[in-house]
N, CA, C and O atoms as a Tripos MOL2 file, in Angstrom:
@<TRIPOS>MOLECULE
protein
  272   271    68     0     0
PROTEIN
NO_CHARGES

@<TRIPOS>ATOM
      1 N         315.4190  103.1740  228.6170 N.3       1 MET1
      2 CA        314.2070  102.8590  227.8920 C.3       1 MET1
      3 C         313.0590  102.5250  228.8470 C.2       1 MET1
      4 O         311.9240  102.9570  228.6480 O.2       1 MET1
      5 N         313.3710  101.7570  229.8750 N.am      2 ARG2
      6 CA        312.3310  101.3580  230.8190 C.3       2 ARG2
      7 C         311.8380  102.5690  231.6180 C.2       2 ARG2
      8 O         310.6460  102.6820  231.9020 O.2       2 ARG2
      9 N         312.7490  103.4650  231.9750 N.am      3 GLN3
     10 CA        312.3580  104.6460  232.7410 C.3       3 GLN3
     11 C         311.4910  105.5840  231.8960 C.2       3 GLN3
     12 O         310.5480  106.1850  232.4110 O.2       3 GLN3
     13 N         311.8010  105.7100  230.6190 N.am      4 SER4
     14 CA        310.9970  106.5860  229.7700 C.3       4 SER4
     15 C         309.5890  106.0190  229.5740 C.2       4 SER4
     16 O         308.6310  106.7840  229.4680 O.2       4 SER4
     17 N         309.4510  104.6990  229.5240 N.am      5 LEU5
     18 CA        308.1220  104.0920  229.4280 C.3       5 LEU5
     19 C         307.3360  104.3160  230.7090 C.2       5 LEU5
     20 O         306.1260  104.5360  230.6670 O.2       5 LEU5
     21 N         308.0060  104.2610  231.8280 N.am      6 LEU6
     22 CA        307.3420  104.5040  233.1080 C.3       6 LEU6
     23 C         306.8700  105.9550  233.1960 C.2       6 LEU6
     24 O         305.7520  106.2180  233.6380 O.2       6 LEU6
     25 N         307.7030  106.8800  232.7840 N.am      7 ILE7
     26 CA        307.3190  108.2950  232.7950 C.3       7 ILE7
     27 C         306.1560  108.5410  231.8450 C.2       7 ILE7
     28 O         305.2340  109.2870  232.1730 O.2       7 ILE7
     29 N         306.1930  107.9210  230.6770 N.am      8 LEU8
     30 CA        305.1020  108.0640  229.7160 C.3       8 LEU8
     31 C         303.8000  107.4970  230.2840 C.2       8 LEU8
     32 O         302.7380  108.0960  230.1140 O.2       8 LEU8
     33 N         303.8720  106.3660  230.9470 N.am      9 ALA9
     34 CA        302.6760  105.7610  231.5470 C.3       9 ALA9
     35 C         302.1130  106.6470  232.6570 C.2       9 ALA9
     36 O         300.8960  106.7760  232.7810 O.2       9 ALA9
     37 N         302.9700  107.2490  233.4550 N.am     10 VAL10
     38 CA        302.5140  108.1360  234.5270 C.3      10 VAL10
     39 C         301.8630  109.3870  233.9460 C.2      10 VAL10
     40 O         300.8330  109.8370  234.4480 O.2      10 VAL10
     41 N         302.4430  109.9430  232.9140 N.am     11 VAL11
     42 CA        301.8810  111.1460  232.2940 C.3      11 VAL11
     43 C         300.5260  110.8430  231.6640 C.2      11 VAL11
     44 O         299.5740  111.6040  231.8360 O.2      11 VAL11
     45 N         300.4380  109.7290  230.9330 N.am     12 ILE12
     46 CA        299.1720  109.3670  230.2900 C.3      12 ILE12
     47 C         298.0940  109.0770  231.3250 C.2      12 ILE12
     48 O         296.9520  109.5130  231.1760 O.2      12 ILE12
     49 N         298.4520  108.3460  232.3690 N.am     13 SER13
     50 CA        297.4540  108.0480  233.4090 C.3      13 SER13
     51 C         297.0310  109.3190  234.1480 C.2      13 SER13
     52 O         295.8690  109.4440  234.5360 O.2      13 SER13
     53 N         297.9420  110.2500  234.3460 N.am     14 SER14
     54 CA        297.5850  111.5150  234.9920 C.3      14 SER14
     55 C         296.6170  112.3230  234.1380 C.2      14 SER14
     56 O         295.6640  112.9090  234.6510 O.2      14 SER14
     57 N         296.8630  112.3500  232.8540 N.am     15 ILE15
     58 CA        295.9650  113.0650  231.9440 C.3      15 ILE15
     59 C         294.5920  112.4090  231.9040 C.2      15 ILE15
     60 O         293.5770  113.1060  231.8970 O.2      15 ILE15
     61 N         294.5440  111.0840  231.8790 N.am     16 LEU16
     62 CA        293.2600  110.3820  231.8900 C.3      16 LEU16
     63 C         292.4980  110.6090  233.1870 C.2      16 LEU16
     64 O         291.2780  110.7700  233.1740 O.2      16 LEU16
     65 N         293.2110  110.6220  234.3030 N.am     17 CYS17
     66 CA        292.5520  110.8980  235.5940 C.3      17 CYS17
     67 C         292.0200  112.3260  235.6430 C.2      17 CYS17
     68 O         290.9260  112.5610  236.1560 O.2      17 CYS17
     69 N         292.7740  113.2690  235.1210 N.am     18 LEU18
     70 CA        292.3090  114.6550  235.0700 C.3      18 LEU18
     71 C         291.0730  114.7760  234.1820 C.2      18 LEU18
     72 O         290.1320  115.4940  234.5230 O.2      18 LEU18
     73 N         291.0710  114.0840  233.0540 N.am     19 PHE19
     74 CA        289.9250  114.0930  232.1590 C.3      19 PHE19
     75 C         288.7010  113.5010  232.8660 C.2      19 PHE19
     76 O         287.6060  114.0520  232.7620 O.2      19 PHE19
     77 N         288.8730  112.3980  233.5760 N.am     20 GLY20
     78 CA        287.7720  111.7930  234.3090 C.3      20 GLY20
     79 C         287.2410  112.7020  235.4020 C.2      20 GLY20
     80 O         286.0300  112.7950  235.6020 O.2      20 GLY20
     81 N         288.1340  113.3660  236.1050 N.am     21 TYR21
     82 CA        287.7240  114.3140  237.1560 C.3      21 TYR21
     83 C         286.9250  115.4690  236.5620 C.2      21 TYR21
     84 O         285.8850  115.8530  237.0980 O.2      21 TYR21
     85 N         287.4110  116.0150  235.4620 N.am     22 CYS22
     86 CA        286.6990  117.1300  234.8160 C.3      22 CYS22
     87 C         285.3270  116.6880  234.3080 C.2      22 CYS22
     88 O         284.3560  117.4360  234.4210 O.2      22 CYS22
     89 N         285.2400  115.4830  233.7510 N.am     23 ALA23
     90 CA        283.9560  114.9680  233.2800 C.3      23 ALA23
     91 C         282.9950  114.7830  234.4480 C.2      23 ALA23
     92 O         281.8130  115.1030  234.3260 O.2      23 ALA23
     93 N         283.4780  114.2750  235.5710 N.am     24 ALA24
     94 CA        282.6270  114.0880  236.7500 C.3      24 ALA24
     95 C         282.1840  115.4240  237.3040 C.2      24 ALA24
     96 O         281.0380  115.5640  237.7320 O.2      24 ALA24
     97 N         283.0620  116.4030  237.3050 N.am     25 LEU25
     98 CA        282.7180  117.7270  237.8030 C.3      25 LEU25
     99 C         281.6860  118.4070  236.9050 C.2      25 LEU25
    100 O         280.7580  119.0450  237.4030 O.2      25 LEU25
    101 N         281.8370  118.2780  235.6020 N.am     26 ILE26
    102 CA        280.8590  118.8490  234.6640 C.3      26 ILE26
    103 C         279.5090  118.1690  234.8380 C.2      26 ILE26
    104 O         278.4740  118.8360  234.8290 O.2      26 ILE26
    105 N         279.5080  116.8480  234.9970 N.am     27 ASP27
    106 CA        278.2640  116.1180  235.2150 C.3      27 ASP27
    107 C         277.6000  116.5580  236.5190 C.2      27 ASP27
    108 O         276.3790  116.7000  236.5740 O.2      27 ASP27
    109 N         278.3890  116.7710  237.5590 N.am     28 TRP28
    110 CA        277.8540  117.2070  238.8450 C.3      28 TRP28
    111 C         277.1990  118.5760  238.7200 C.2      28 TRP28
    112 O         276.1130  118.8020  239.2530 O.2      28 TRP28
    113 N         277.8560  119.4810  238.0200 N.am     29 ILE29
    114 CA        277.3170  120.8370  237.8390 C.3      29 ILE29
    115 C         276.0270  120.7930  237.0210 C.2      29 ILE29
    116 O         275.0610  121.4790  237.3540 O.2      29 ILE29
    117 N         276.0040  119.9900  235.9510 N.am     30 GLN30
    118 CA        274.7980  119.8990  235.1350 C.3      30 GLN30
    119 C         273.6440  119.2710  235.9060 C.2      30 GLN30
    120 O         272.5040  119.7220  235.7910 O.2      30 GLN30
    121 N         273.9290  118.2350  236.6870 N.am     31 ASP31
    122 CA        272.8730  117.6200  237.4930 C.3      31 ASP31
    123 C         272.3420  118.5800  238.5380 C.2      31 ASP31
    124 O         271.1440  118.5880  238.8210 O.2      31 ASP31
    125 N         273.2140  119.3860  239.1110 N.am     32 PHE32
    126 CA        272.7910  120.3780  240.1030 C.3      32 PHE32
    127 C         271.8940  121.4400  239.4640 C.2      32 PHE32
    128 O         270.8780  121.8390  240.0340 O.2      32 PHE32
    129 N         272.2880  121.8890  238.2720 N.am     33 GLN33
    130 CA        271.5280  122.9400  237.6140 C.3      33 GLN33
    131 C         270.1760  122.4550  237.0970 C.2      33 GLN33
    132 O         269.2100  123.2180  237.0830 O.2      33 GLN33
    133 N         270.1030  121.2090  236.6780 N.am     34 THR34
    134 CA        268.8470  120.6840  236.1300 C.3      34 THR34
    135 C         267.9110  120.1580  237.2140 C.2      34 THR34
    136 O         266.7560  119.8470  236.9220 O.2      34 THR34
    137 N         268.3700  120.0530  238.4340 N.am     35 GLY35
    138 CA        267.5100  119.6310  239.5270 C.3      35 GLY35
    139 C         267.4440  118.1350  239.7390 C.2      35 GLY35
    140 O         266.5100  117.6550  240.3800 O.2      35 GLY35
    141 N         268.3860  117.3920  239.2330 N.am     36 VAL36
    142 CA        268.3970  115.9420  239.4180 C.3      36 VAL36
    143 C         268.5560  115.5930  240.8860 C.2      36 VAL36
    144 O         267.9860  114.6120  241.3640 O.2      36 VAL36
    145 N         269.3260  116.3900  241.5960 N.am     37 TYR37
    146 CA        269.6180  116.0810  242.9910 C.3      37 TYR37
    147 C         268.4390  116.3400  243.9260 C.2      37 TYR37
    148 O         268.4530  115.8790  245.0680 O.2      37 TYR37
    149 N         267.4320  117.0590  243.4710 N.am     38 THR38
    150 CA        266.2580  117.2690  244.3240 C.3      38 THR38
    151 C         265.4230  116.0060  244.4460 C.2      38 THR38
    152 O         264.6790  115.8470  245.4140 O.2      38 THR38
    153 N         265.5360  115.1040  243.4760 N.am     39 THR39
    154 CA        264.7650  113.8620  243.5330 C.3      39 THR39
    155 C         265.6000  112.6880  244.0140 C.2      39 THR39
    156 O         265.0510  111.6960  244.4940 O.2      39 THR39
    157 N         266.9050  112.7820  243.8950 N.am     40 SER40
    158 CA        267.7640  111.6520  244.2560 C.3      40 SER40
    159 C         268.8530  112.1200  245.2180 C.2      40 SER40
    160 O         269.9460  112.5040  244.8000 O.2      40 SER40
    161 N         268.5400  112.0820  246.5010 N.am     41 TYR41
    162 CA        269.4980  112.5340  247.5030 C.3      41 TYR41
    163 C         270.6930  111.5980  247.6310 C.2      41 TYR41
    164 O         271.8010  112.0390  247.9340 O.2      41 TYR41
    165 N         270.4690  110.3040  247.4010 N.am     42 LEU42
    166 CA        271.5590  109.3380  247.5000 C.3      42 LEU42
    167 C         272.6070  109.5760  246.4160 C.2      42 LEU42
    168 O         273.8070  109.5440  246.6880 O.2      42 LEU42
    169 N         272.1530  109.8140  245.1980 N.am     43 GLU43
    170 CA        273.0840  110.1200  244.1000 C.3      43 GLU43
    171 C         273.8440  111.4110  244.3740 C.2      43 GLU43
    172 O         275.0450  111.4940  244.1170 O.2      43 GLU43
    173 N         273.1560  112.4070  244.8870 N.am     44 ALA44
    174 CA        273.8040  113.6720  245.2110 C.3      44 ALA44
    175 C         274.8740  113.4760  246.2710 C.2      44 ALA44
    176 O         275.9610  114.0460  246.1730 O.2      44 ALA44
    177 N         274.5770  112.6800  247.2730 N.am     45 THR45
    178 CA        275.5440  112.4390  248.3400 C.3      45 THR45
    179 C         276.7740  111.7030  247.8230 C.2      45 THR45
    180 O         277.9020  112.0880  248.1280 O.2      45 THR45
    181 N         276.5640  110.6550  247.0490 N.am     46 PHE46
    182 CA        277.6890  109.8760  246.5460 C.3      46 PHE46
    183 C         278.5610  110.6700  245.5740 C.2      46 PHE46
    184 O         279.7880  110.6420  245.6710 O.2      46 PHE46
    185 N         277.9320  111.3700  244.6490 N.am     47 GLU47
    186 CA        278.7200  112.1320  243.6670 C.3      47 GLU47
    187 C         279.4610  113.2910  244.3170 C.2      47 GLU47
    188 O         280.6110  113.5620  243.9720 O.2      47 GLU47
    189 N         278.8240  113.9660  245.2410 N.am     48 THR48
    190 CA        279.4960  115.0630  245.9330 C.3      48 THR48
    191 C         280.6480  114.5540  246.7840 C.2      48 THR48
    192 O         281.7200  115.1580  246.8090 O.2      48 THR48
    193 N         280.4330  113.4570  247.4750 N.am     49 ALA49
    194 CA        281.4950  112.8810  248.2950 C.3      49 ALA49
    195 C         282.6730  112.4100  247.4360 C.2      49 ALA49
    196 O         283.8260  112.5870  247.8270 O.2      49 ALA49
    197 N         282.4010  111.8210  246.2890 N.am     50 ALA50
    198 CA        283.4740  111.3660  245.4070 C.3      50 ALA50
    199 C         284.3000  112.5360  244.8870 C.2      50 ALA50
    200 O         285.5290  112.4660  244.8530 O.2      50 ALA50
    201 N         283.6360  113.5960  244.4890 N.am     51 ILE51
    202 CA        284.3620  114.7620  243.9830 C.3      51 ILE51
    203 C         285.1840  115.4210  245.0950 C.2      51 ILE51
    204 O         286.3290  115.8170  244.8770 O.2      51 ILE51
    205 N         284.5960  115.5340  246.2780 N.am     52 LEU52
    206 CA        285.3400  116.1240  247.3960 C.3      52 LEU52
    207 C         286.5220  115.2580  247.8150 C.2      52 LEU52
    208 O         287.5950  115.7800  248.1200 O.2      52 LEU52
    209 N         286.3390  113.9550  247.8320 N.am     53 LEU53
    210 CA        287.4280  113.0440  248.1880 C.3      53 LEU53
    211 C         288.5680  113.1170  247.1730 C.2      53 LEU53
    212 O         289.7400  113.1570  247.5450 O.2      53 LEU53
    213 N         288.2120  113.1330  245.8910 N.am     54 TYR54
    214 CA        289.2400  113.2170  244.8580 C.3      54 TYR54
    215 C         289.9590  114.5600  244.9170 C.2      54 TYR54
    216 O         291.1750  114.6170  244.7280 O.2      54 TYR54
    217 N         289.2260  115.6360  245.1740 N.am     55 SER55
    218 CA        289.8470  116.9600  245.3000 C.3      55 SER55
    219 C         290.7880  117.0060  246.4950 C.2      55 SER55
    220 O         291.8950  117.5350  246.3980 O.2      55 SER55
    221 N         290.3480  116.4500  247.6280 N.am     56 TYR56
    222 CA        291.1950  116.4260  248.8180 C.3      56 TYR56
    223 C         292.4600  115.6200  248.5630 C.2      56 TYR56
    224 O         293.5510  116.0280  248.9610 O.2      56 TYR56
    225 N         292.3200  114.4810  247.9030 N.am     57 ALA57
    226 CA        293.4930  113.6480  247.6010 C.3      57 ALA57
    227 C         294.4660  114.3910  246.6940 C.2      57 ALA57
    228 O         295.6800  114.2900  246.8710 O.2      57 ALA57
    229 N         293.9450  115.1330  245.7280 N.am     58 GLY58
    230 CA        294.8020  115.9100  244.8340 C.3      58 GLY58
    231 C         295.5360  117.0130  245.5530 C.2      58 GLY58
    232 O         296.7330  117.2050  245.3380 O.2      58 GLY58
    233 N         294.8350  117.7450  246.4060 N.am     59 PHE59
    234 CA        295.4820  118.8160  247.1680 C.3      59 PHE59
    235 C         296.4990  118.2580  248.1600 C.2      59 PHE59
    236 O         297.5630  118.8440  248.3590 O.2      59 PHE59
    237 N         296.1720  117.1310  248.7800 N.am     60 PHE60
    238 CA        297.1010  116.4940  249.7080 C.3      60 PHE60
    239 C         298.3740  116.0420  248.9860 C.2      60 PHE60
    240 O         299.4820  116.2100  249.4950 O.2      60 PHE60
    241 N         298.2000  115.4700  247.7990 N.am     61 PHE61
    242 CA        299.3490  115.0470  247.0090 C.3      61 PHE61
    243 C         300.2080  116.2430  246.6200 C.2      61 PHE61
    244 O         301.4310  116.2050  246.7550 O.2      61 PHE61
    245 N         299.5660  117.3070  246.1370 N.am     62 LEU62
    246 CA        300.3360  118.4880  245.7400 C.3      62 LEU62
    247 C         301.0650  119.1140  246.9250 C.2      62 LEU62
    248 O         302.1990  119.5760  246.7980 O.2      62 LEU62
    249 N         300.4060  119.1210  248.0620 N.am     63 LYS63
    250 CA        301.0160  119.7160  249.2490 C.3      63 LYS63
    251 C         302.2560  118.9320  249.6700 C.2      63 LYS63
    252 O         303.2430  119.5150  250.1190 O.2      63 LYS63
    253 N         302.2040  117.6220  249.5240 N.am     64 ARG64
    254 CA        303.3560  116.7880  249.9170 C.3      64 ARG64
    255 C         304.4540  116.8000  248.8760 C.2      64 ARG64
    256 O         305.6330  116.7430  249.2250 O.2      64 ARG64
    257 N         304.0920  116.8730  247.5950 N.am     65 ARG65
    258 CA        305.0810  116.7290  246.5150 C.3      65 ARG65
    259 C         305.6750  118.0420  246.0320 C.2      65 ARG65
    260 O         306.8150  118.0680  245.5680 O.2      65 ARG65
    261 N         304.9380  119.1110  246.1310 N.am     66 VAL66
    262 CA        305.3970  120.3890  245.6010 C.3      66 VAL66
    263 C         305.8840  121.2410  246.7650 C.2      66 VAL66
    264 O         305.1410  121.5190  247.7070 O.2      66 VAL66
    265 N         307.1290  121.6440  246.6820 N.am     67 THR67
    266 CA        307.6880  122.5090  247.7050 C.3      67 THR67
    267 C         307.9930  123.8580  247.0930 C.2      67 THR67
    268 O         308.4340  123.9520  245.9480 O.2      67 THR67
    269 N         307.7580  124.8810  247.8560 N.am     68 LEU68
    270 CA        308.0080  126.2470  247.3600 C.3      68 LEU68
    271 C         309.3220  126.7710  247.8470 C.2      68 LEU68
    272 O         309.6920  127.9010  247.5280 O.2      68 LEU68
@<TRIPOS>BOND
     1     1     2 1
     2     2     3 1
     3     3     4 2
     4     3     5 am
     5     5     6 1
     6     6     7 1
     7     7     8 2
     8     7     9 am
     9     9    10 1
    10    10    11 1
    11    11    12 2
    12    11    13 am
    13    13    14 1
    14    14    15 1
    15    15    16 2
    16    15    17 am
    17    17    18 1
    18    18    19 1
    19    19    20 2
    20    19    21 am
    21    21    22 1
    22    22    23 1
    23    23    24 2
    24    23    25 am
    25    25    26 1
    26    26    27 1
    27    27    28 2
    28    27    29 am
    29    29    30 1
    30    30    31 1
    31    31    32 2
    32    31    33 am
    33    33    34 1
    34    34    35 1
    35    35    36 2
    36    35    37 am
    37    37    38 1
    38    38    39 1
    39    39    40 2
    40    39    41 am
    41    41    42 1
    42    42    43 1
    43    43    44 2
    44    43    45 am
    45    45    46 1
    46    46    47 1
    47    47    48 2
    48    47    49 am
    49    49    50 1
    50    50    51 1
    51    51    52 2
    52    51    53 am
    53    53    54 1
    54    54    55 1
    55    55    56 2
    56    55    57 am
    57    57    58 1
    58    58    59 1
    59    59    60 2
    60    59    61 am
    61    61    62 1
    62    62    63 1
    63    63    64 2
    64    63    65 am
    65    65    66 1
    66    66    67 1
    67    67    68 2
    68    67    69 am
    69    69    70 1
    70    70    71 1
    71    71    72 2
    72    71    73 am
    73    73    74 1
    74    74    75 1
    75    75    76 2
    76    75    77 am
    77    77    78 1
    78    78    79 1
    79    79    80 2
    80    79    81 am
    81    81    82 1
    82    82    83 1
    83    83    84 2
    84    83    85 am
    85    85    86 1
    86    86    87 1
    87    87    88 2
    88    87    89 am
    89    89    90 1
    90    90    91 1
    91    91    92 2
    92    91    93 am
    93    93    94 1
    94    94    95 1
    95    95    96 2
    96    95    97 am
    97    97    98 1
    98    98    99 1
    99    99   100 2
   100    99   101 am
   101   101   102 1
   102   102   103 1
   103   103   104 2
   104   103   105 am
   105   105   106 1
   106   106   107 1
   107   107   108 2
   108   107   109 am
   109   109   110 1
   110   110   111 1
   111   111   112 2
   112   111   113 am
   113   113   114 1
   114   114   115 1
   115   115   116 2
   116   115   117 am
   117   117   118 1
   118   118   119 1
   119   119   120 2
   120   119   121 am
   121   121   122 1
   122   122   123 1
   123   123   124 2
   124   123   125 am
   125   125   126 1
   126   126   127 1
   127   127   128 2
   128   127   129 am
   129   129   130 1
   130   130   131 1
   131   131   132 2
   132   131   133 am
   133   133   134 1
   134   134   135 1
   135   135   136 2
   136   135   137 am
   137   137   138 1
   138   138   139 1
   139   139   140 2
   140   139   141 am
   141   141   142 1
   142   142   143 1
   143   143   144 2
   144   143   145 am
   145   145   146 1
   146   146   147 1
   147   147   148 2
   148   147   149 am
   149   149   150 1
   150   150   151 1
   151   151   152 2
   152   151   153 am
   153   153   154 1
   154   154   155 1
   155   155   156 2
   156   155   157 am
   157   157   158 1
   158   158   159 1
   159   159   160 2
   160   159   161 am
   161   161   162 1
   162   162   163 1
   163   163   164 2
   164   163   165 am
   165   165   166 1
   166   166   167 1
   167   167   168 2
   168   167   169 am
   169   169   170 1
   170   170   171 1
   171   171   172 2
   172   171   173 am
   173   173   174 1
   174   174   175 1
   175   175   176 2
   176   175   177 am
   177   177   178 1
   178   178   179 1
   179   179   180 2
   180   179   181 am
   181   181   182 1
   182   182   183 1
   183   183   184 2
   184   183   185 am
   185   185   186 1
   186   186   187 1
   187   187   188 2
   188   187   189 am
   189   189   190 1
   190   190   191 1
   191   191   192 2
   192   191   193 am
   193   193   194 1
   194   194   195 1
   195   195   196 2
   196   195   197 am
   197   197   198 1
   198   198   199 1
   199   199   200 2
   200   199   201 am
   201   201   202 1
   202   202   203 1
   203   203   204 2
   204   203   205 am
   205   205   206 1
   206   206   207 1
   207   207   208 2
   208   207   209 am
   209   209   210 1
   210   210   211 1
   211   211   212 2
   212   211   213 am
   213   213   214 1
   214   214   215 1
   215   215   216 2
   216   215   217 am
   217   217   218 1
   218   218   219 1
   219   219   220 2
   220   219   221 am
   221   221   222 1
   222   222   223 1
   223   223   224 2
   224   223   225 am
   225   225   226 1
   226   226   227 1
   227   227   228 2
   228   227   229 am
   229   229   230 1
   230   230   231 1
   231   231   232 2
   232   231   233 am
   233   233   234 1
   234   234   235 1
   235   235   236 2
   236   235   237 am
   237   237   238 1
   238   238   239 1
   239   239   240 2
   240   239   241 am
   241   241   242 1
   242   242   243 1
   243   243   244 2
   244   243   245 am
   245   245   246 1
   246   246   247 1
   247   247   248 2
   248   247   249 am
   249   249   250 1
   250   250   251 1
   251   251   252 2
   252   251   253 am
   253   253   254 1
   254   254   255 1
   255   255   256 2
   256   255   257 am
   257   257   258 1
   258   258   259 1
   259   259   260 2
   260   259   261 am
   261   261   262 1
   262   262   263 1
   263   263   264 2
   264   263   265 am
   265   265   266 1
   266   266   267 1
   267   267   268 2
   268   267   269 am
   269   269   270 1
   270   270   271 1
   271   271   272 2
@<TRIPOS>SUBSTRUCTURE
     1 MET1         2 RESIDUE 1 A MET
     2 ARG2         6 RESIDUE 1 A ARG
     3 GLN3        10 RESIDUE 1 A GLN
     4 SER4        14 RESIDUE 1 A SER
     5 LEU5        18 RESIDUE 1 A LEU
     6 LEU6        22 RESIDUE 1 A LEU
     7 ILE7        26 RESIDUE 1 A ILE
     8 LEU8        30 RESIDUE 1 A LEU
     9 ALA9        34 RESIDUE 1 A ALA
    10 VAL10       38 RESIDUE 1 A VAL
    11 VAL11       42 RESIDUE 1 A VAL
    12 ILE12       46 RESIDUE 1 A ILE
    13 SER13       50 RESIDUE 1 A SER
    14 SER14       54 RESIDUE 1 A SER
    15 ILE15       58 RESIDUE 1 A ILE
    16 LEU16       62 RESIDUE 1 A LEU
    17 CYS17       66 RESIDUE 1 A CYS
    18 LEU18       70 RESIDUE 1 A LEU
    19 PHE19       74 RESIDUE 1 A PHE
    20 GLY20       78 RESIDUE 1 A GLY
    21 TYR21       82 RESIDUE 1 A TYR
    22 CYS22       86 RESIDUE 1 A CYS
    23 ALA23       90 RESIDUE 1 A ALA
    24 ALA24       94 RESIDUE 1 A ALA
    25 LEU25       98 RESIDUE 1 A LEU
    26 ILE26      102 RESIDUE 1 A ILE
    27 ASP27      106 RESIDUE 1 A ASP
    28 TRP28      110 RESIDUE 1 A TRP
    29 ILE29      114 RESIDUE 1 A ILE
    30 GLN30      118 RESIDUE 1 A GLN
    31 ASP31      122 RESIDUE 1 A ASP
    32 PHE32      126 RESIDUE 1 A PHE
    33 GLN33      130 RESIDUE 1 A GLN
    34 THR34      134 RESIDUE 1 A THR
    35 GLY35      138 RESIDUE 1 A GLY
    36 VAL36      142 RESIDUE 1 A VAL
    37 TYR37      146 RESIDUE 1 A TYR
    38 THR38      150 RESIDUE 1 A THR
    39 THR39      154 RESIDUE 1 A THR
    40 SER40      158 RESIDUE 1 A SER
    41 TYR41      162 RESIDUE 1 A TYR
    42 LEU42      166 RESIDUE 1 A LEU
    43 GLU43      170 RESIDUE 1 A GLU
    44 ALA44      174 RESIDUE 1 A ALA
    45 THR45      178 RESIDUE 1 A THR
    46 PHE46      182 RESIDUE 1 A PHE
    47 GLU47      186 RESIDUE 1 A GLU
    48 THR48      190 RESIDUE 1 A THR
    49 ALA49      194 RESIDUE 1 A ALA
    50 ALA50      198 RESIDUE 1 A ALA
    51 ILE51      202 RESIDUE 1 A ILE
    52 LEU52      206 RESIDUE 1 A LEU
    53 LEU53      210 RESIDUE 1 A LEU
    54 TYR54      214 RESIDUE 1 A TYR
    55 SER55      218 RESIDUE 1 A SER
    56 TYR56      222 RESIDUE 1 A TYR
    57 ALA57      226 RESIDUE 1 A ALA
    58 GLY58      230 RESIDUE 1 A GLY
    59 PHE59      234 RESIDUE 1 A PHE
    60 PHE60      238 RESIDUE 1 A PHE
    61 PHE61      242 RESIDUE 1 A PHE
    62 LEU62      246 RESIDUE 1 A LEU
    63 LYS63      250 RESIDUE 1 A LYS
    64 ARG64      254 RESIDUE 1 A ARG
    65 ARG65      258 RESIDUE 1 A ARG
    66 VAL66      262 RESIDUE 1 A VAL
    67 THR67      266 RESIDUE 1 A THR
    68 LEU68      270 RESIDUE 1 A LEU
Protein backbone atom coordinates (compact mmCIF):
# COMPACT_ATOMS: atom_id res chain seq x y z
CA MET A 1 0.00 0.00 0.00
CA ARG A 2 2.78 2.42 0.89
CA GLN A 3 4.69 1.66 -2.31
CA SER A 4 1.62 2.24 -4.48
CA LEU A 5 1.06 5.64 -2.83
CA LEU A 6 4.67 6.55 -3.51
CA ILE A 7 4.36 5.55 -7.16
CA LEU A 8 1.12 7.52 -7.46
CA ALA A 9 2.76 10.59 -5.91
CA VAL A 10 5.72 10.34 -8.31
CA VAL A 11 3.44 9.99 -11.33
CA ILE A 12 1.23 12.92 -10.29
CA SER A 13 4.21 15.15 -9.53
CA SER A 14 5.80 14.22 -12.88
CA ILE A 15 2.64 15.15 -14.73
CA LEU A 16 2.37 18.45 -12.85
CA CYS A 17 6.01 19.27 -13.62
CA LEU A 18 5.47 18.47 -17.29
CA PHE A 19 2.39 20.70 -17.32
CA GLY A 20 4.37 23.54 -15.71
CA TYR A 21 7.20 23.13 -18.21
CA CYS A 22 4.79 23.19 -21.15
CA ALA A 23 3.05 26.29 -19.76
CA ALA A 24 6.41 28.05 -19.33
CA LEU A 25 7.46 27.09 -22.84
CA ILE A 26 4.19 28.34 -24.34
CA ASP A 27 4.54 31.60 -22.40
CA TRP A 28 8.13 31.98 -23.64
CA ILE A 29 7.08 31.46 -27.26
CA GLN A 30 4.19 33.93 -26.96
CA ASP A 31 6.40 36.56 -25.32
CA PHE A 32 8.99 36.10 -28.06
CA GLN A 33 6.41 36.45 -30.81
CA THR A 34 4.73 39.52 -29.31
CA GLY A 35 8.01 41.33 -28.71
CA VAL A 36 7.98 41.45 -24.92
CA TYR A 37 11.63 40.50 -24.81
CA THR A 38 12.70 43.51 -26.87
CA THR A 39 11.80 45.79 -23.95
CA SER A 40 12.75 43.55 -21.05
CA TYR A 41 16.12 41.89 -21.51
CA LEU A 42 16.28 40.75 -17.89
CA GLU A 43 13.00 38.83 -18.17
CA ALA A 44 14.17 37.28 -21.43
CA THR A 45 17.42 36.16 -19.85
CA PHE A 46 15.80 34.64 -16.77
CA GLU A 47 13.00 32.84 -18.62
CA THR A 48 15.32 31.49 -21.29
CA ALA A 49 17.83 30.31 -18.70
CA ALA A 50 15.10 28.60 -16.66
CA ILE A 51 13.75 26.74 -19.68
CA LEU A 52 17.23 25.69 -20.80
CA LEU A 53 18.18 24.56 -17.30
CA TYR A 54 15.00 22.53 -16.92
CA SER A 55 15.48 20.99 -20.38
CA TYR A 56 19.10 20.09 -19.58
CA ALA A 57 18.06 18.52 -16.27
CA GLY A 58 15.40 16.47 -18.05
CA PHE A 59 17.77 15.22 -20.72
CA PHE A 60 20.44 14.46 -18.11
CA PHE A 61 17.91 12.48 -16.06
CA LEU A 62 16.72 10.53 -19.10
CA LYS A 63 20.27 9.81 -20.18
CA ARG A 64 21.12 8.38 -16.75
CA ARG A 65 17.86 6.49 -16.17
CA VAL A 66 16.97 5.15 -19.60
CA THR A 67 19.25 2.54 -21.09
CA LEU A 68 18.92 1.22 -24.60
